[in-house]
VOPA-790807 format. One record per residue (C-alpha): residue in three letters; x, y, z. Coordinates in steps of 0.02 Angstrom, whole numbers, plus 50000, padded with zeros to 5 digits. Example, Ala and Ser with C-alpha at 12.3 -4.5 7.8 and 13.67 -1.06 7.14 Angstrom:
2
Ala506154977550390Ser506844994750357
# end
This chain:
234
Met500005000050000Asn500475017849997Cys499295032250024Arg497835020350049Thr496005025650048Phe495455017050206Ser494755033350277Thr494215050150212Pro495245059950343Leu496815050450296Phe496575054150112Leu496245072650145Ser497795073650253Cys498805064950117Ala498165076449980Leu498445092150083Cys500205087150132Phe500625082249953Leu500005098649880Cys500855109050013Ser502485099749986Tyr502385102449798Asp502005120949816Tyr503425123649938Leu504745113649848Ser504335120249675Ser504415138449728Ala505825138849855Lys507505132349795Lys508715134349936Lys510515134249878Ser511105129650051Glu509885115150067Lys510685098950125Lys510805085149995Asn509315073449997Cys510295057449980Ser512005049649986Gly511965038249834Pro512325029349727Tyr511155015749789Asp511134997849728Val509234998849725Ile507815010549771Ile506095004849827Val504605014149753Pro502925010649837Gly501425009849723Val499705017749725Pro498025011949654Tyr498015012649465Gln496625021849370Asn496115031449525Pro496045050149486Lys496395054349668Phe498135046749654Lys498585050749474Leu499855064249520Val500555053949663Leu500875039249545Lys501655050649415Ala502755059449543Arg503465043249615Ile503865035949444Leu504645052049378Trp505685053349536Ala506285035449513Lys506755039549333Tyr507685055149389Leu508685045249517Phe509085031749389Asp509545043949249His510695053649366Lys511535037449425Ile510935039849603Ala510025023049591Arg510665008349491Asn509084997749503Ile507265000249552Ile506004989249642Phe504204994549612Ser503134987849753Gly501284984049775Ser499944970949752Ser498174973049683Val497414981149836Tyr496054993749794Ser496004990849606Pro496194975149497Tyr497924980349441Val499534974749525Glu500384991049573Gly502164984549562Lys501844978449385Ile500934994249328Met502375005149385Arg503614994049296Ile502604995549135Tyr502705014449152Ala504575013149183Asp504765003049022Ser503785016248927Leu504945029648997His506455019948932Ile507135013849098Pro508024997449052Ser506954982649104Glu508484973449168Asn508624986749302Thr506824986149363Phe505894973349469Ser504114970849531Glu503704966249711Thr501904960249710Gln501434955349889Ala501334971949982Glu499614978750029His500184992450149Ser501595005150154Thr502544995550287Glu502404979850182Asn503074989350031Val504654991850132Tyr504734974750212Tyr504444963850059Ser505504974849947Val506974974550067Met506814955550073Met506814955149883Ala508294966949873Lys509314956049988Lys508814940449891Leu509444948849733Gly511094953249816Phe510854972049834Lys511704980249982Lys511394998949984Ile509515001849985Ala508385017049993Val506515020749986Ala506065034249860Thr504385042349892Asp503445058349931Gln503585068250093Tyr501955062050165Gln502345043650149Ala504145046550204Leu503465054050364Ile502325039550406Leu503665026550362Arg505135034650450Lys504855026750621Phe504555009350547Ile506125010250442Arg507215016950583Lys506635003250699Asn506704988350582Phe507874993150439Pro509045006850502Glu510215003650356Val508875008950232Glu508815027450187Ile507365038150127Ile507495049149973Lys506065061649972Ile505435068449807Glu506135085249754Tyr504725091749646Asp505735105649565Lys506795092049481Ile505415081949397Asp504245095049318Leu502725085349378Leu501415095149282Asn502295096449113Ala503355080749099Pro502835068948957Trp501755054749019Pro501485039248912Glu499905029448879Ile500195011448931Glu499414994448898Pro498984988349075Ser498214971349037Ser499744961449093Ala499534968749268His497664965049279Val496994952349405Asp495434943649339Glu494704937249503Phe495024953049602Val494294956549774Ser494644973449853Ile495514973850022Ile493984983150086Asp492964967450056Arg494304955850123Glu494794964750284Asp493874975250410Arg494444992850454Met495414987450609His496384974050515Arg496824986550379Phe497404999050509Lys498514985750588Gly499234982450416Thr499635000750397Leu500604999850561Gly501544984350501Lys500654972450619Asn500214960150482Ile502004955450447Tyr503234946950561Leu504994953650551Asn506404941150561Asn505304927550488Asn505704917350335Asn504214921950225Ala504534918850042Val504564934349935Asp503564933149775Cys504424941049626Glu503634944449458Glu504924932549392Glu506304922049465Ile507954931049440Pro509574922249489Val510594932549611Ala512124929549502Ala511254938449359Val511104954649455Thr512624965849452Val512884976349608Arg514134989649561
# end
């Protein structure tokens, strides 16, 4: 999950914070501002959002464009797009990878994590995948709002993982070219929304990371099996 729609107040807070962050960062470019990251990173984790939901269209675009910026500027060598089919019948990790292909990010440098249904799970399952693939230096690349709600979870459970917050003045969110994609390969035929599968309390626990057990040996589902030896960590 990412900015999930389990409550109206949460969505309104997310939207307000996102818009305020965009307005501030696009208008105020501080020359003395501290660098956002200390790359290069072997891999960055990009949490997904529901596809074909107008409420999250700009959030989806911002996260993918930021991932492309980090890759193009050699701050990130590889990208894991994370997310299952949660609120829509499209697997978020696959949808984002399709966009990445359309934006000419080499497919050999992108991966889809397809289990996560909450923000904390985006981090957990993607870190597990990253380690399975042999990556060492890892970061989560996302917007300010999600970075804020994930910070405590990451510091507690994965202190080695850094957070790279979107710098909106570097991605031209409103004017950057945005491709039309063919999403059918990411579609789930027998889809059931998480709202119909879990009650509000269970979803809230998932948001807090209570539905995963750290230090366990859960298998991590990849879009495809990729031998560790085939992944170059430079």
